[in-house]
N, CA and C atoms as a LAMMPS dump frame, in Angstrom:
ITEM: TIMESTEP
0
ITEM: NUMBER OF ATOMS
525
ITEM: BOX BOUNDS ff ff ff
-5.0000000000000000e+02 5.0000000000000000e+02
-5.0000000000000000e+02 5.0000000000000000e+02
-5.0000000000000000e+02 5.0000000000000000e+02
ITEM: ATOMS id mol type element x y z
1 1 1 N 447.659 252.738 102.985
2 1 2 C 448.152 252.84 104.932
3 1 3 C 446.736 252.041 105.421
4 2 1 N 447.299 251.762 106.291
5 2 2 C 446.318 251.139 107.265
6 2 3 C 446.21 252.398 108.593
7 3 1 N 444.404 252.713 108.1
8 3 2 C 444.186 253.935 109.162
9 3 3 C 443.702 253.244 110.363
10 4 1 N 444.337 253.968 111.533
11 4 2 C 444.133 253.576 113.034
12 4 3 C 444.32 254.729 113.34
13 5 1 N 443.618 255.9 113.803
14 5 2 C 443.885 257.066 114.442
15 5 3 C 442.975 257.448 115.736
16 6 1 N 441.361 257.316 115.154
17 6 2 C 440.532 257.596 116.001
18 6 3 C 440.456 257.12 117.422
19 7 1 N 440.112 258.057 118.489
20 7 2 C 440.233 257.23 120.209
21 7 3 C 440.016 256.349 120.316
22 8 1 N 438.664 255.878 120.143
23 8 2 C 438.518 254.628 120.252
24 8 3 C 438.985 253.02 119.625
25 9 1 N 439.481 253.178 118.702
26 9 2 C 440.761 252.816 117.772
27 9 3 C 442.067 252.666 118.671
28 10 1 N 441.966 253.788 119.275
29 10 2 C 443.601 253.553 119.892
30 10 3 C 443.114 253.142 121.051
31 11 1 N 442.396 253.537 122.18
32 11 2 C 441.956 252.902 123.117
33 11 3 C 441.971 251.207 123.034
34 12 1 N 441.508 250.568 122.245
35 12 2 C 441.369 249.392 121.578
36 12 3 C 442.945 248.44 121.597
37 13 1 N 444.046 249.544 120.625
38 13 2 C 445.283 249.24 120.483
39 13 3 C 445.732 248.756 121.912
40 14 1 N 445.615 250.261 122.967
41 14 2 C 446.233 249.976 124.359
42 14 3 C 445.91 249.258 125.52
43 15 1 N 444.336 248.441 125.207
44 15 2 C 443.867 247.586 125.81
45 15 3 C 444.136 246.116 125.135
46 16 1 N 444.506 246.171 123.961
47 16 2 C 445.372 244.894 123.37
48 16 3 C 446.902 245.106 124.149
49 17 1 N 447.614 246.343 124.201
50 17 2 C 449.21 246.383 124.58
51 17 3 C 448.933 245.845 125.857
52 18 1 N 447.905 246.049 126.774
53 18 2 C 447.782 245.808 128.429
54 18 3 C 447.549 244.246 128.413
55 19 1 N 447.162 243.352 127.22
56 19 2 C 447.089 242.077 127.382
57 19 3 C 445.268 241.576 127.352
58 20 1 N 444.696 242.544 126.862
59 20 2 C 443.023 242.177 127.109
60 20 3 C 443.405 241.061 126.085
61 21 1 N 443.002 240.045 125.976
62 21 2 C 442.565 238.967 125.014
63 21 3 C 441.443 239.138 123.998
64 22 1 N 440.539 239.978 124.616
65 22 2 C 439.286 240.194 124.17
66 22 3 C 439.149 241.805 123.078
67 23 1 N 440.239 242.531 123.514
68 23 2 C 440.266 243.707 122.508
69 23 3 C 441.779 242.91 121.758
70 24 1 N 442.214 241.822 121.731
71 24 2 C 443.543 241.76 120.892
72 24 3 C 442.796 241.43 119.43
73 25 1 N 441.855 240.107 119.858
74 25 2 C 440.605 240.2 118.825
75 25 3 C 440.123 240.52 118.053
76 26 1 N 439.563 241.539 118.996
77 26 2 C 438.596 242.958 117.911
78 26 3 C 439.926 243.455 117.57
79 27 1 N 441.303 244.02 117.538
80 27 2 C 442.049 244.265 116.667
81 27 3 C 442.921 243.514 115.586
82 28 1 N 442.439 242.567 115.615
83 28 2 C 443.322 241.471 114.923
84 28 3 C 441.741 241.733 113.637
85 29 1 N 440.837 241.491 114.037
86 29 2 C 439.44 241.509 113.378
87 29 3 C 439.196 242.995 112.737
88 30 1 N 439.513 243.797 113.377
89 30 2 C 439.431 245.369 112.552
90 30 3 C 440.37 245.091 111.516
91 31 1 N 442.039 245.262 111.855
92 31 2 C 442.785 245.147 111.191
93 31 3 C 443.24 244.479 109.566
94 32 1 N 442.374 243.074 110.048
95 32 2 C 442.536 242.18 108.575
96 32 3 C 441.94 242.671 107.375
97 33 1 N 441.335 243.13 107.298
98 33 2 C 440.746 243.812 105.543
99 33 3 C 442.165 244.491 105.217
100 34 1 N 442.012 245.853 106.191
101 34 2 C 443.44 246.763 105.568
102 34 3 C 444.408 246.057 105.624
103 35 1 N 444.963 245.287 106.172
104 35 2 C 446.445 244.209 106.092
105 35 3 C 445.851 243.768 104.662
106 36 1 N 444.887 242.928 104.638
107 36 2 C 445.209 242.122 103.312
108 36 3 C 444.897 243.46 101.707
109 37 1 N 444.599 244.07 102.013
110 37 2 C 444.418 245.293 100.981
111 37 3 C 445.548 245.677 100.776
112 38 1 N 446.903 245.785 101.752
113 38 2 C 447.954 246.46 101.748
114 38 3 C 449.029 245.197 101.017
115 39 1 N 448.492 243.783 101.571
116 39 2 C 449.218 242.942 100.998
117 39 3 C 449.015 242.769 99.912
118 40 1 N 447.749 242.739 98.696
119 40 2 C 447.642 242.92 97.694
120 40 3 C 448.403 243.63 96.72
121 41 1 N 448.291 244.885 97.316
122 41 2 C 448.885 245.203 96.617
123 41 3 C 451.011 245.503 96.666
124 42 1 N 451.212 244.95 97.616
125 42 2 C 452.892 244.783 97.281
126 42 3 C 453.283 243.35 97.925
127 43 1 N 452.285 242.377 97.468
128 43 2 C 453.174 240.744 97.923
129 43 3 C 452.649 240.302 96.153
130 44 1 N 453.87 239.432 96.266
131 44 2 C 453.032 238.365 94.876
132 44 3 C 451.876 237.612 95.114
133 45 1 N 450.968 237.201 94.035
134 45 2 C 449.485 236.965 94.179
135 45 3 C 449.612 235.948 95.484
136 46 1 N 450.332 235.144 95.215
137 46 2 C 450.46 233.545 95.476
138 46 3 C 450.826 234.152 98.027
139 47 1 N 451.324 235.092 97.547
140 47 2 C 451.726 235.251 99.111
141 47 3 C 450.725 236.018 99.827
142 48 1 N 449.788 236.634 99.166
143 48 2 C 448.621 237.648 100.278
144 48 3 C 448.102 237.1 101.51
145 49 1 N 448.142 235.642 101.279
146 49 2 C 447.178 234.998 102.325
147 49 3 C 448.142 234.427 103.233
148 50 1 N 449.894 234.204 102.833
149 50 2 C 450.65 234.005 104.174
150 50 3 C 451.49 235.063 104.517
151 51 1 N 451.299 236.261 103.694
152 51 2 C 451.659 237.69 104.608
153 51 3 C 450.535 237.946 105.768
154 52 1 N 449.388 237.668 104.999
155 52 2 C 448.49 238.258 106.144
156 52 3 C 448.087 237.555 107.124
157 53 1 N 448.712 236.687 106.838
158 53 2 C 448.528 235.249 108.252
159 53 3 C 449.864 235.867 109.294
160 54 1 N 450.916 235.61 108.796
161 54 2 C 452.53 235.812 109.231
162 54 3 C 452.276 237.204 109.897
163 55 1 N 451.432 238.424 109.551
164 55 2 C 451.426 239.911 109.913
165 55 3 C 450.447 239.842 111.272
166 56 1 N 449.612 239.345 111.148
167 56 2 C 448.438 239.157 112.219
168 56 3 C 449.08 238.367 113.198
169 57 1 N 449.838 237.415 113.123
170 57 2 C 450.563 236.703 114.224
171 57 3 C 451.824 237.835 114.645
172 58 1 N 452.169 238.096 113.777
173 58 2 C 453.31 238.955 114.571
174 58 3 C 452.661 240.073 115.626
175 59 1 N 451.663 240.506 114.683
176 59 2 C 450.749 241.633 115.539
177 59 3 C 450.594 240.923 117.083
178 60 1 N 450.022 239.759 116.9
179 60 2 C 449.342 239.514 118.427
180 60 3 C 450.398 238.889 119.479
181 61 1 N 451.602 238.759 118.728
182 61 2 C 453.263 238.368 119.842
183 61 3 C 453.867 239.324 120.237
184 62 1 N 453.629 240.66 118.818
185 62 2 C 454.331 241.763 119.611
186 62 3 C 453.573 242.882 119.889
187 63 1 N 452.434 243.072 119.777
188 63 2 C 451.937 244.1 120.558
189 63 3 C 452.261 244.909 121.8
190 64 1 N 452.804 244.559 122.595
191 64 2 C 453.21 244.428 123.798
192 64 3 C 454.804 245.432 123.761
193 65 1 N 455.01 244.919 122.421
194 65 2 C 456.36 246.018 122.302
195 65 3 C 456.207 247.191 121.586
196 66 1 N 454.963 247.212 121.104
197 66 2 C 454.897 248.655 120.545
198 66 3 C 454.951 250.155 121.543
199 67 1 N 455.896 250.989 121.826
200 67 2 C 456.233 252.058 122.343
201 67 3 C 455.161 253.303 122.578
202 68 1 N 454.787 253.223 120.964
203 68 2 C 453.759 254.345 121.23
204 68 3 C 452.116 254.238 120.43
205 69 1 N 451.562 253.754 121.336
206 69 2 C 450.018 253.404 120.675
207 69 3 C 449.788 254.491 118.857
208 70 1 N 449.838 255.564 119.011
209 70 2 C 450.055 256.461 117.634
210 70 3 C 450.686 255.72 116.665
211 71 1 N 451.879 254.846 116.646
212 71 2 C 452.646 254.523 116.023
213 71 3 C 452.354 253.318 115.421
214 72 1 N 451.024 252.603 115.858
215 72 2 C 450.163 251.503 115.182
216 72 3 C 450.615 251.282 114.051
217 73 1 N 449.801 252.171 112.986
218 73 2 C 449.828 251.966 111.802
219 73 3 C 450.611 251.591 111.396
220 74 1 N 451.878 252.672 111.264
221 74 2 C 453.311 252.362 110.47
222 74 3 C 453.935 251.318 110.802
223 75 1 N 453.885 250.687 111.954
224 75 2 C 454.817 249.68 112.486
225 75 3 C 453.78 248.404 111.973
226 76 1 N 452.547 248.439 112.054
227 76 2 C 451.743 247.508 111.083
228 76 3 C 452.366 247.392 109.405
229 77 1 N 451.957 248.514 109.017
230 77 2 C 452.41 248.741 107.525
231 77 3 C 454.119 248.048 107.239
232 78 1 N 454.853 248.578 108.528
233 78 2 C 456.126 247.495 108.173
234 78 3 C 456.518 246.294 107.895
235 79 1 N 455.939 245.783 109.261
236 79 2 C 455.65 244.246 108.92
237 79 3 C 454.787 243.537 107.778
238 80 1 N 454.36 244.176 107.212
239 80 2 C 453.35 243.641 106.233
240 80 3 C 454.247 244.153 104.89
241 81 1 N 454.68 245.191 104.969
242 81 2 C 455.847 245.463 103.855
243 81 3 C 457.439 244.027 104.376
244 82 1 N 457.565 244.15 105.129
245 82 2 C 458.817 243.039 105.411
246 82 3 C 458.245 241.76 105.822
247 83 1 N 457.228 240.967 105.409
248 83 2 C 456.595 239.688 105.566
249 83 3 C 456.298 240.017 103.763
250 84 1 N 456.139 240.507 102.906
251 84 2 C 455.898 240.657 101.54
252 84 3 C 457.065 240.295 101.167
253 85 1 N 458.425 241.344 100.941
254 85 2 C 459.832 240.845 100.974
255 85 3 C 460.361 239.98 101.264
256 86 1 N 460.043 238.995 102.382
257 86 2 C 460.42 237.878 103.021
258 86 3 C 459.765 236.729 101.96
259 87 1 N 458.736 237.129 101.592
260 87 2 C 457.954 235.301 101.489
261 87 3 C 458.295 235.701 99.432
262 88 1 N 458.557 236.794 98.881
263 88 2 C 459.152 236.821 97.903
264 88 3 C 460.68 236.225 97.313
265 89 1 N 461.381 236.878 98.647
266 89 2 C 462.932 236.136 98.764
267 89 3 C 462.704 234.861 98.488
268 90 1 N 462.157 234.076 99.333
269 90 2 C 461.911 232.978 99.388
270 90 3 C 461.711 231.813 98.646
271 91 1 N 460.651 232.341 97.749
272 91 2 C 460.018 232.374 95.968
273 91 3 C 460.907 232.373 95.626
274 92 1 N 461.778 233.231 94.816
275 92 2 C 462.881 233.559 94.495
276 92 3 C 463.922 233.437 94.284
277 93 1 N 464.318 232.64 95.813
278 93 2 C 465.567 232.478 96.11
279 93 3 C 466.359 233.119 95.883
280 94 1 N 466.157 234.546 96.716
281 94 2 C 466.829 235.52 96.615
282 94 3 C 467.305 236.186 95.203
283 95 1 N 466.546 235.89 94.312
284 95 2 C 466.789 236.494 92.704
285 95 3 C 465.916 237.676 92.621
286 96 1 N 466.013 238.729 92.393
287 96 2 C 464.572 239.277 91.91
288 96 3 C 463.88 239.227 90.967
289 97 1 N 462.362 239.432 91.13
290 97 2 C 461.527 238.986 89.64
291 97 3 C 462.087 239.326 88.638
292 98 1 N 462.733 240.584 88.52
293 98 2 C 463.115 240.759 87.099
294 98 3 C 464.277 240.312 86.389
295 99 1 N 465.481 239.565 87.253
296 99 2 C 466.528 238.789 86.701
297 99 3 C 465.78 237.573 86.576
298 100 1 N 465.105 236.413 87.309
299 100 2 C 464.009 235.546 87.06
300 100 3 C 463.62 235.631 85.771
301 101 1 N 462.842 236.584 85.419
302 101 2 C 461.82 236.555 84.346
303 101 3 C 462.977 237.151 83.063
304 102 1 N 463.828 237.82 83.242
305 102 2 C 464.691 237.975 82.08
306 102 3 C 465.747 236.558 81.66
307 103 1 N 465.866 235.844 82.612
308 103 2 C 466.004 234.443 82.619
309 103 3 C 465.541 233.563 81.873
310 104 1 N 464.521 233.33 82.603
311 104 2 C 463.099 232.709 81.639
312 104 3 C 463.038 233.238 80.51
313 105 1 N 462.662 234.23 80.063
314 105 2 C 462.478 234.378 78.792
315 105 3 C 463.193 234.529 77.543
316 106 1 N 464.838 234.378 77.816
317 106 2 C 465.638 234.59 77.286
318 106 3 C 465.735 233.022 76.653
319 107 1 N 465.508 231.785 77.059
320 107 2 C 465.867 230.591 76.436
321 107 3 C 464.484 230.725 75.598
322 108 1 N 463.309 231.216 75.762
323 108 2 C 462.047 230.616 74.647
324 108 3 C 461.989 231.723 73.735
325 109 1 N 461.428 231.223 72.379
326 109 2 C 460.828 231.233 71.331
327 109 3 C 460.164 232.458 71.676
328 110 1 N 460.609 233.957 70.397
329 110 2 C 459.871 234.944 70.673
330 110 3 C 457.958 234.844 70.425
331 111 1 N 457.67 233.657 69.363
332 111 2 C 456.226 233.294 69.626
333 111 3 C 455.542 233.059 70.902
334 112 1 N 456.624 232.268 71.716
335 112 2 C 456.306 231.894 72.758
336 112 3 C 455.98 232.571 73.98
337 113 1 N 457.383 233.947 73.919
338 113 2 C 456.759 235.019 74.696
339 113 3 C 455.57 235.887 74.501
340 114 1 N 455.469 235.611 72.919
341 114 2 C 454.249 236.765 72.783
342 114 3 C 452.629 235.953 73.414
343 115 1 N 453.214 234.874 72.844
344 115 2 C 451.799 234.618 73.731
345 115 3 C 450.909 234.121 75.323
346 116 1 N 452.7 234.077 75.551
347 116 2 C 452.735 234.197 77.245
348 116 3 C 452.086 235.706 77.741
349 117 1 N 452.518 237.041 76.792
350 117 2 C 453.053 237.989 76.885
351 117 3 C 451.372 238.555 76.79
352 118 1 N 450.723 238.178 75.804
353 118 2 C 449.276 238.305 75.408
354 118 3 C 448.296 237.73 76.386
355 119 1 N 448.605 236.219 77.395
356 119 2 C 447.914 235.545 78.045
357 119 3 C 448.028 236.759 79.487
358 120 1 N 449.243 237.143 79.871
359 120 2 C 449.494 237.65 80.887
360 120 3 C 448.919 239.031 80.798
361 121 1 N 448.432 239.515 79.916
362 121 2 C 447.45 240.863 79.554
363 121 3 C 446.245 240.947 80.002
364 122 1 N 445.769 239.696 79.497
365 122 2 C 444.353 238.597 79.613
366 122 3 C 443.995 238.46 81.023
367 123 1 N 444.999 238.212 81.945
368 123 2 C 444.534 237.585 83.416
369 123 3 C 444.687 239.17 84.073
370 124 1 N 444.685 240.235 83.523
371 124 2 C 444.58 241.308 84.727
372 124 3 C 443.762 241.843 84.769
373 125 1 N 443.295 243.17 86.031
374 125 2 C 441.847 243.112 86.262
375 125 3 C 442.05 244.794 85.374
376 126 1 N 440.967 245.256 84.705
377 126 2 C 440.775 245.922 83.563
378 126 3 C 441.607 246.917 83.939
379 127 1 N 441.434 247.748 85.525
380 127 2 C 442.088 248.698 85.765
381 127 3 C 443.862 248.571 85.566
382 128 1 N 444.198 247.625 85.848
383 128 2 C 445.361 247.286 85.39
384 128 3 C 445.924 247.08 83.842
385 129 1 N 445.276 246.744 83.611
386 129 2 C 445.476 246.234 82.038
387 129 3 C 445.638 247.583 81.217
388 130 1 N 444.613 248.368 81.705
389 130 2 C 444.003 249.918 80.789
390 130 3 C 445.493 250.56 81.186
391 131 1 N 446.075 250.532 82.415
392 131 2 C 447.221 251.314 82.567
393 131 3 C 447.966 250.929 81.417
394 132 1 N 448.945 250.105 81.583
395 132 2 C 450.001 249.22 80.295
396 132 3 C 449.67 249.441 78.902
397 133 1 N 448.201 249.309 78.571
398 133 2 C 448.074 249.679 77.462
399 133 3 C 448.095 250.966 77.173
400 134 1 N 447.474 252.208 78.194
401 134 2 C 448.107 253.533 77.735
402 134 3 C 449.604 253.517 77.51
403 135 1 N 450.445 253.414 78.864
404 135 2 C 451.518 253.415 78.44
405 135 3 C 452.941 252.797 77.71
406 136 1 N 452.441 251.04 77.807
407 136 2 C 453.134 250.68 77.065
408 136 3 C 453.021 250.622 75.41
409 137 1 N 451.719 250.506 74.694
410 137 2 C 450.853 249.909 73.532
411 137 3 C 450.843 251.526 72.95
412 138 1 N 450.12 253.013 73.758
413 138 2 C 449.367 253.92 73.236
414 138 3 C 450.331 254.868 73.861
415 139 1 N 452.174 254.569 74.312
416 139 2 C 452.758 255.388 74.247
417 139 3 C 452.739 257.157 74.848
418 140 1 N 451.462 256.357 76.083
419 140 2 C 451.141 257.879 76.543
420 140 3 C 451.951 258.243 77.844
421 141 1 N 452.437 260.005 77.992
422 141 2 C 453.113 259.909 78.989
423 141 3 C 452.262 259.78 80.528
424 142 1 N 453.406 259.853 81.338
425 142 2 C 452.093 260.079 82.129
426 142 3 C 451.269 260.974 82.801
427 143 1 N 451.505 262.4 82.235
428 143 2 C 450.881 263.067 82.761
429 143 3 C 449.051 263.635 81.487
430 144 1 N 449.957 262.98 80.361
431 144 2 C 448.249 262.169 79.326
432 144 3 C 447.645 261.217 79.863
433 145 1 N 448.517 260.2 80.627
434 145 2 C 447.763 259.41 81.25
435 145 3 C 446.418 259.711 82.431
436 146 1 N 447.024 260.709 83.191
437 146 2 C 446.379 261.392 84.478
438 146 3 C 445.405 262.127 84.133
439 147 1 N 445.214 262.759 82.901
440 147 2 C 444.004 263.276 82.279
441 147 3 C 442.825 262.079 81.693
442 148 1 N 443.661 261.744 80.959
443 148 2 C 442.424 260.16 80.616
444 148 3 C 441.864 259.454 81.371
445 149 1 N 442.53 259.351 82.624
446 149 2 C 442.309 258.224 84.046
447 149 3 C 441.43 259.219 85.208
448 150 1 N 442.194 260.699 85.177
449 150 2 C 441.398 261.119 86.095
450 150 3 C 441.701 260.662 87.37
451 151 1 N 442.76 260.491 87.565
452 151 2 C 443.658 260.469 88.27
453 151 3 C 444.669 261.203 88.643
454 152 1 N 445.614 261.189 90.097
455 152 2 C 446.63 261.827 90.565
456 152 3 C 447.727 261.472 89.744
457 153 1 N 449.413 261.848 89.379
458 153 2 C 450.194 261.35 89.047
459 153 3 C 450.987 260.124 89.918
460 154 1 N 450.442 259.944 91.202
461 154 2 C 450.979 258.857 91.939
462 154 3 C 450.528 257.779 91.736
463 155 1 N 448.882 257.815 92.176
464 155 2 C 448.246 257 91.904
465 155 3 C 448.284 256.104 90.271
466 156 1 N 448.453 257.06 89.431
467 156 2 C 448.683 256.235 88.154
468 156 3 C 450.042 255.189 87.87
469 157 1 N 451.422 256.016 88.78
470 157 2 C 452.658 255.533 88.63
471 157 3 C 452.138 254.399 89.812
472 158 1 N 451.469 253.835 90.665
473 158 2 C 451.211 253.215 91.707
474 158 3 C 450.822 252.119 90.754
475 159 1 N 449.96 252.651 89.805
476 159 2 C 448.993 251.232 89.548
477 159 3 C 449.778 250.575 87.979
478 160 1 N 450.658 251.527 87.358
479 160 2 C 451.45 250.95 86.641
480 160 3 C 452.574 250.403 86.969
481 161 1 N 453.161 250.428 87.975
482 161 2 C 454.173 249.747 88.735
483 161 3 C 453.364 248.567 89.029
484 162 1 N 452.441 248.357 89.735
485 162 2 C 451.466 246.99 90.066
486 162 3 C 451.024 245.989 88.976
487 163 1 N 451.005 247.242 87.801
488 163 2 C 450.287 245.843 86.915
489 163 3 C 451.169 245.366 85.778
490 164 1 N 452.553 246.285 86.336
491 164 2 C 453.635 245.562 85.33
492 164 3 C 454.252 244.197 85.991
493 165 1 N 454.439 244.796 87.709
494 165 2 C 454.77 243.535 88.852
495 165 3 C 453.852 241.966 88.376
496 166 1 N 452.628 242.344 88.053
497 166 2 C 451.113 241.448 87.902
498 166 3 C 451.549 240.66 86.771
499 167 1 N 452.186 241.103 85.608
500 167 2 C 452.922 240.977 83.932
501 167 3 C 453.864 239.68 84.486
502 168 1 N 454.756 240.089 85.544
503 168 2 C 456.231 239.804 85.199
504 168 3 C 455.83 238.323 86.232
505 169 1 N 455.19 238.098 87.787
506 169 2 C 454.587 237.281 88.245
507 169 3 C 454.166 236.008 87.555
508 170 1 N 453.156 236.502 86.27
509 170 2 C 452.689 235.857 85.524
510 170 3 C 453.035 234.793 84.953
511 171 1 N 454.205 235.646 83.971
512 171 2 C 455.23 235.302 83.592
513 171 3 C 456.09 234.266 84.08
514 172 1 N 456.219 234.518 85.305
515 172 2 C 457.604 233.779 86.214
516 172 3 C 456.889 232.331 86.439
517 173 1 N 455.482 232.543 86.704
518 173 2 C 454.962 231.503 87.384
519 173 3 C 454.095 230.346 86.335
520 174 1 N 453.957 231.081 85.293
521 174 2 C 453.888 230.583 84.059
522 174 3 C 454.601 228.962 83.666
523 175 1 N 455.556 229.885 83.506
524 175 2 C 457.153 228.576 83.252
525 175 3 C 457.745 227.829 83.867
């Protein structure tokens, strides 16, 4: 989520809405790290920079159309999410990552798939690798994983989902 609710931030948004170019510059600078963080979680790795750039461009063009200043965070999250999905559709030609992965893996030998899967797992950041290993190799339940990782259920599910997306993405771009 992109946090924007403090009074000074609300005033900054209102100033940018009214056409103050310096307020818009400050707003974009303030939002950029949060937009990037959100895009990293929801876009394919190759699309993060493009999604951030497009989101901030849309922000600068359409800030005046925002009806309620307090709706800014939700509005911005919606834009980032839309850009991630748009870029993903463009890359995979309207086919889902799952379909594309299955098609590519179906024509490869079992040995080649194993080697690619090992490489994909080795490419993961440690916190993503850990959830994959716990769930898919150690076969722990989500409840068991929450206890071992000392996390809440939604956090474990989110991390597991993102880890699997990164593995799929690696397998698609590898071939």
